[in-house]
C-alpha positions as CSV (number, residue, x, y, z in Angstrom):
1,X,-131.3,11.1,-50.9
2,X,-130.3,14.1,-53.2
3,X,-133.2,15.3,-55.3
4,X,-133.4,13.1,-58.6
5,X,-131.5,10.1,-57.1
6,X,-134.5,8.0,-56.6
7,X,-135.3,8.6,-60.5
8,X,-132.2,7.6,-61.4
9,X,-132.2,4.4,-59.1
10,X,-135.6,3.4,-60.5
11,X,-134.7,4.0,-64.2
12,X,-131.3,2.0,-63.8
13,X,-133.2,-0.9,-61.9
14,X,-135.9,-1.1,-64.6
15,X,-133.4,-1.0,-67.4
16,X,-131.9,-4.0,-66.1
17,X,-134.9,-6.1,-66.1
18,X,-138.9,-5.0,-66.2
19,X,-140.3,-5.1,-62.5
20,X,-143.3,-4.3,-60.5
21,X,-142.9,-1.8,-57.8
22,X,-142.1,-3.8,-55.0
23,X,-139.2,-5.6,-56.7
24,X,-137.7,-2.5,-57.6
25,X,-137.7,-1.3,-54.0
26,X,-136.1,-4.6,-53.1
27,X,-133.5,-4.5,-56.0
28,X,-132.6,-1.0,-54.9
29,X,-132.0,-2.1,-51.2
30,X,-130.2,-5.2,-52.2
31,X,-128.0,-3.6,-54.8
32,X,-127.2,-0.9,-52.4
33,X,-126.9,-3.3,-49.1
34,X,-129.5,-1.5,-47.3
35,X,-128.2,2.0,-47.7
36,X,-131.3,3.0,-49.8
37,X,-134.6,1.9,-48.7
38,X,-137.4,3.1,-50.8
39,X,-140.6,3.1,-49.1
40,X,-143.9,2.8,-50.8
41,X,-145.0,6.2,-49.9
42,X,-141.7,7.7,-52.0
43,X,-141.7,4.8,-54.6
44,X,-145.0,4.5,-56.0
45,X,-145.4,8.5,-56.5
46,X,-142.2,8.3,-58.2
47,X,-143.2,5.4,-60.3
48,X,-146.4,7.1,-61.4
49,X,-144.7,10.4,-62.2
50,X,-142.2,8.6,-64.4
51,X,-145.0,6.7,-66.3
52,X,-147.0,10.1,-66.8
53,X,-143.9,11.6,-68.0
54,X,-143.4,8.9,-70.5
55,X,-139.8,7.5,-69.1
56,X,-141.1,4.1,-68.1
57,X,-144.5,2.2,-69.3
58,X,-146.5,0.1,-67.0
59,X,-148.5,-3.0,-67.9
60,X,-150.5,-5.2,-65.4
61,X,-149.1,-8.8,-65.0
62,X,-148.2,-11.2,-62.2
63,X,-145.6,-11.0,-59.3
64,X,-143.4,-14.4,-58.7
65,X,-146.0,-14.9,-55.8
66,X,-148.7,-15.0,-58.6
67,X,-150.2,-11.6,-57.5
68,X,-151.6,-9.0,-59.6
69,X,-148.9,-6.3,-60.0
70,X,-148.0,-3.6,-62.5
71,X,-144.8,-4.4,-64.2
72,X,-142.8,-1.2,-65.6
73,X,-140.2,-1.2,-68.2
74,X,-138.0,1.7,-69.5
75,X,-139.0,3.4,-72.6
76,X,-136.6,5.1,-75.4
77,X,-137.1,8.4,-73.4
78,X,-136.5,6.7,-70.1
79,X,-133.2,5.5,-71.7
80,X,-132.1,9.2,-72.9
81,X,-133.4,10.4,-69.6
82,X,-131.1,7.9,-67.6
83,X,-128.0,8.6,-69.7
84,X,-128.5,12.4,-68.9
85,X,-128.9,11.7,-65.2
86,X,-125.9,9.4,-65.3
87,X,-123.7,12.3,-66.8
88,X,-125.1,14.5,-64.2
89,X,-124.5,12.2,-61.4
90,X,-121.0,11.7,-62.7
91,X,-120.5,15.7,-62.2
92,X,-121.8,15.5,-58.9
93,X,-119.7,12.9,-57.7
94,X,-116.6,14.6,-59.3
95,X,-117.3,17.5,-57.6
96,X,-117.9,16.5,-54.3
97,X,-114.8,14.1,-54.3
98,X,-112.7,17.2,-55.3
99,X,-114.2,19.1,-52.1
100,X,-113.6,16.1,-49.8
101,X,-110.2,15.4,-51.2
102,X,-108.7,18.3,-52.7
103,X,-105.2,17.6,-54.5
């Protein structure tokens, strides 16, 4: 995974709907049809970092299975970061596309 891609995927997933950590991972795997499988060792440090940086906010609640879980939601700063990451990602995709299929 390219640097910054995990943050982009997490922020977008949480932007769509507040989720707890495992649900974030499951949704990313579902949307990407298994191309990206985010393991807990990568996911939870990223969630904690994004929360410390003020891009997401976590609150304790319950999972669908009735277990205690920290549910994350995107903050206004997170929405700004997501918009910037999307622009950056668009530039990367365009540049790689130009290299792979020059016309």
